[in-house]
N, C-alpha and C positions, 0 to 999 in steps of 0.2 A: 489681335491688334499682338505683336511681339511684344517679348522682353524690354526691346527697348525703348520700343514704340513706346510702350505704356508707360515709362520710366518718366520719359519726355512729355507724355501728356501730362503724366501728376504734380511735375515741375513745372510746368504751364499755367496748370489751376493753381500752385502754391505762389505763381508772381504776382498774381491777379491781384491781389490786395497791396504788396510791394510796388504795384505801380500806381496805385493812388496815390500812394505818400512822395513816391522818389520822381515823375515824370515834370509834378508839376512846381515842384520847388524852384526851380530857376524862375520860374513867373509871379514869385513873390510879391515885388518890386511893381510888378508891372499888374499882377491885379489891384493892389491897396491904389495904383496913379488910377485905374482904368473907372474903379469902383466909390471913388475918394472916399476910402478907411484909410487907418492906421494900420501898422505892422504886426498890432498886438490882434486887432479884429483881424488876418491874414491870417495870424498864427493857430487862430483857433477854427478858422476852416480846415485845419490836419487834427485838432483834439478831438475835434466833434467825430470828424471821421475815423480814426483810430480807438475812442471809445465805441461806438455804434463797435463797428468791427469786433472788440473785443468782447461785447458783449453776443452777438453772434454765434463767437465762437463758443460761447457760454454754453449753446443748447445746437447748435446743426450736427456734434458730433453723436448729441442722444436721439435726434432724428436719425439721424440715418442708423443706428441700431433698430431705429425701429420700421422707417421706413425705406431702408434701402440708398447705399452710396450713392449710385448711380442719380436717383430721383431727386435729393435734394442737389446734387453740384448743379443739375440740368435749370434749376429753378433757381437757384442764387446767378449762375452766370448771366442766365435773361434781366433778372434784375438788375444787377451790376450795367449792362449793358446799357438800359434804357437811364438809371438814373445817370450815368455819366452823359449820353444828350440833353437828360435837362440843366446837367450839370456845363454845359458847351451856351446854354442859352439863357441862362440865372441873370437877372437883370439888375439884380445886386445887391448887394452881399449879405444884408438877410434873406434873400434868395439862396442864395450859395451855401448859407452853412446850414440849411434845410434839408436842402439836395444832395451835401457831402453827408449829411447823417447816415439819406438812405443809402447812396453807395456803401457808406459803409457798413448797414444791416447785409448788402448784398455781396461782401465780399471777404468774409470771413469765414464760409464753408471750404471753399479750395483748400487753406493749409491745412484746417480741423481734418475733412473727411477723407486729404488725400495721405495723411498720414495714417489714419487708421483704415484706408485699404494695402499702404503696407502691410500691415500688423497681420493685416484677414487673408494676404499674400505668402508672405516671407517669415521669415522662423532664423532667431540667432542671428550668428556673423552673417548669412547672408541679406538679413532686413536693413543690417548697420551697411551694408553695401551700397544697397539699395538708394535706403536713404541718408548717403555722405551723397550718392552720385547724381539726386533730385539737390541737394544745398548745395552740390556745384553750380549746375544748370539753375537752380534758382536764383542763386548769388550772380547772377549777372544782372539779374535786372537793375538793383542800386547803380549798377554801374554805365549800362546803357541809359536807363533811362532819365536819369538827369539831361546827359549830351545831349540825347532825343529830345527832352522835353525844352531846350537852351536854343537847339536850331528850330525848331516849333515854335515858342514863342519870338523866335529876332523874324523869322521869314512869314509868320501869318497873327502872328497873338495867342496870348493867353489860354483861350477858347477852344483853337483849333487841340489843345493835347488831351482835354476830355475828347474831342472828335476820337481825336488817337487812341482811347482809352477804351473808349465804344466798338470802333469797327475790329480792336486786339480780342474783347470778350466776346463780339458776334464768332468771329472766326470758331475762339474754340467751342463753343456751344456748337456750329458746326461741328465739329471732328469729335466735340465727347456726344452728341448725338447719334453719330453715325458707328462711331467706332469701340466708347469706353465703356468697358466687360460690369458686369456686375457683380462685384466680391464679398456679397452677401447673402448668401440665400436666404431665402422666409422659412425654413426651419430654420435659423441661426436669428433670429430676431430676433428682440425685443418689445412685448404687450408694450405699447401705448398709452401706459397708466398712471397720470401727474401722480400720483402720493410714491406709484414703486417708484419713479425717475426721481423724486425728490428724499427719496430714500438711498436709492444708490448716490447721491450727492452729499448726503447725511455720510456714507459707508467711506468713502473717498477721504472727506474732511475729518471722519473720525479716526485716520492712517497718522500719523502726525511725520513721520519721513516721507509717504508723499508730497506732504503739505510744505514739509522744509524744503524738498526736491525742487517742487515746481519754484517755490518762492529764489533758490535758490539760482537758476537757470535765466529767471525773470532778471535776477540782480548781476549775473555775470554778463548777462544783453543790455542790461539798463543802463548802461553808461553810451551805450551807442545812441540813442536816441539826444539827446544832450550834442553831439553832432551834429543829426540829421534835422533836428527838431532848431537850429539853429546855423542851419546850412545856407541860406542866402546871408547872412551878416558874416560867417564866420570864412566865406568865400568874397565877396566881393565889399565888407567893406574892414575888416578886418586884415585878409592877402591885399584887397585891394584890384581882384582879379574882376573881369568881366562875367557876363552871364552865362557866357555860354562856354567858361570856363571851370562848369561845376565836376570834369572829370578827375580835376589835379586832389579832391576828395573822394569823391567816388571808385576813383579803379583803383585804391592801393586797396580802400576798405575790401573791393570783391577779390582782387588777386590775392591777401591775406586771408581772405575766406577761402574761392574755389580752393587753392593751395592746400589748405586745411583739410579740408575736407574728403580730395584726392590722396592728404597721405595715408586721412581715416581709415578710406574706402581699399587701399593698396596690404593696411596693418590688421584689418579686420583679422584675420584669419588666426594671426600670428599673433599678435602683442595682446593681453590679457585688458579690458575695456580701465582699467582700474590704474595703469600703469600709464596708459594711454593718457588720461583724465590729468593724473601727475605732471606730464609732459607739459601735455596743452596750458594748463593751470600755471606752470612756472614760466611759459615762456610770456603770458598774459602778464601776472602778476611785472614781468621786467620789464614790459614796453610800457608798462602804463604808469609807471615811476619814470621810467625815461622822457616818458612826453610827459609829465608833469614837471619832470626838472628842468628840457627845455625852455618849455612857456615861461616859467617861474625864474627864468637866467638868463635867457639871452632875446633877442627879436626875433619874432615869429616869422619864418620866410619859408618860402617852395626851397624843394620839395622836402623839407627836415620835420617842418609841422606836421606832415602828413604821414613820415615813415614811422613811425612808434604804433599807429594806426593799422596799418598794412600789416606790423608781428601781430599786433593785440587780435587783428581777425584772425590770421594763422591762426592760431592758440586756439580758437575760438569755434574754428569750421574742424578741427580736429577733436574736440570736447562735445561740442551741441551734437551731432549722430546719437554718440552711448549714451550723453547728459539725457534725451531725451526718450528714450526708446528706455533705459532703467528704471524713470519713471513712468513712463508707463506700462511698465513691466508690472509693476504692485497690482495690477487689475488685468488678469488675462480677459476676464469673463465679460469685461464690459473697457474696453477700447477705445471706442467713442468718447466715450464721458470722458478718459480720460485723457485723452487727446485736447476735449474741449477745456477743461478745466487746465490743460495744461497754459495751453494757446492763449485762451481769456486771461491767466495774469501777464502772463509776458506781452500782453499785447495792450492790457489797461496800465500796465504802469511804462509801457512805449506813448501812452495818451498821456497820463500824468507827469512824465518826464518829460515831456514833448512842450505839453502845454502850461504845464505852472511852473516848472524849474529851468529848463531853455529861457525862457526871457527874462529870467532874472541874471543869467549868466551868460547870454550871445554877446555882447560885450567888450568880453573877458577869453580870452582864449590861455589864458593861468585858468581862471574857475570854473572853466570846459572841462579843461586836462587834469583839476584837481576835482573835483563832479565824479567822473570818469573812474580815477584808482581808486575813490571812497567806494565805489558800486562796486564792484573787483573786488576790494576786497571784503565788505557786506556777503556776495556772494556764495566766496572761497570758505566764508565762515557757515557760513548755513550749511550749502553741501559736507562740509563736514562732519558738522551735526546729524545731518540725515543718514549719513554714512555709519554713526557710532550705533545707529538705532534701528537703521531698516533691515530686513530680515536678508538670507543669502538668494543672491536670484537663483533659481530652481533652470538647468542643466536641460536643452531638447532632445532625445535621443541619440544618439551617438557618439555622444562625447564631446571634449575639446579637439579644434583639429579637425572636425571632422563637416562635409558640405552639412548649411543650417545651423550649426550647431554653432553657440553662444562660448566666446573665451573666456577662460573660465576669470573671479575675481577673488581678491582675499578675504579671506573670514570679516566679518564685519566688523568686530574689536581693532583689526589691523587695517582699516583701509583712512588712514588721516582725510583725504579728497576721492 
C-alpha cells in the first residue's frame, strides 16, 4: 500500500465514528415520529453512542499496543457493520438505544488506532503533515454525511441511513483485510497484563501537563457538540430550513477545518508549532466572540449565522494536529494508550455536551453561541497552564527544518499557548 493510499485508508477509518453521528442527524424528527417518542429520547440515541465510543477509545489503543493495530481495527469494523444492520431493524426506541450503544462500542478504534499508526510510521513534521492530511479527509464526513443522510431520509426513510453505514464499513473492512499493513511489529508490543495496563494509565494521569493538554483539546473542541447536538433544532426550527438543508450548517464547518488543516500541513516544516497554535487560537477567539455578538444582537439568518463557525473551524484545523501530537509526544513509549486517553476525554466531552447541555440550549441560537465561546475560553486557559508546566518536546535527529524533524517550540516558560 502506497503512502497516499495508506493515508486515505487511515482517514476512512477515522470517519467511521463520525458517520454514526452526522449521517442520521437530519432524521431526528422522523425517528421520533416513527417510533413515537419525543426529541429528548431521540437525543439519547446520539449521546449513548458517543459515550460508548468514548469508552472503547479508552481501551482500543492499549489493546492495539498488545495485539497489533491491524487485528483491533478489523474486529471493530466488522462489529460496526453488524450493529449498523441491527439499528436499521430496530423495532422501537429502546432497541435502537441499545443497538446504538453497541454500535458506539465498535466505532472508537478507528480514530485511536489510526492516530497511533501515524505515530508508528512518521516522526516530527512529517507526522504533523500526515495528521493534517487525515484531518482534511476526515473532515469531509461532517459535510457530506448530513446531506447524504437528508437525501436518504427523504427518499427511503431513516432506516436506510443505517444500511448505508453498514455498507460503508463492510467495504472498508474488505480494503483493510486485503491491504492494510501491520505497523507495530510483535517485538515492539506490550504484554497484555491488566496490572501493567492499569499502571500505565496511572502513569499518564500522574503527568499534570498531559492531563491539562487533553482537557484543553476537549474544551476547545467541546463547543462544536453544542451545534452538532442541536443540529436538528438549529437548522429546522431556528433557521427554518428543510431536512435536506443541513449542508448550510455542516459545509461551513468542514470547509473551515479542511482549509485550516491544509494550511497546517503546508506550514508544518516552516512554522514553529507554538506560533501556529497562537495564530489559530486568535482566529478561534475572534470568530467565537463575533458569533456570540451576532446571535445576541441581530436576528439569526443564513449565511451570517454560520460564517463565524467556518472561521472557528479554520482555526481548529490549524491547531488540532499540533495539539494532538504535542500531547501524544509526552509518552512515546505508549502512544496507543496516550491516543486512547486523549480520544476518550474528547469524545466523552462530546457525549456529555450533546446529551445534557445541548438540550438545555438548542432552542436559542444566542445560548448556543455563548456556550461555544465559554468552552473555548476554558480550553485556552487549560492549554496555557499546560504549557507552563510541560517539559520541552524533544527534537528528532536532524534538527528543525529537516525531513522528519519537528519545528522548534519556545521554552516552556515563554509559551503562553
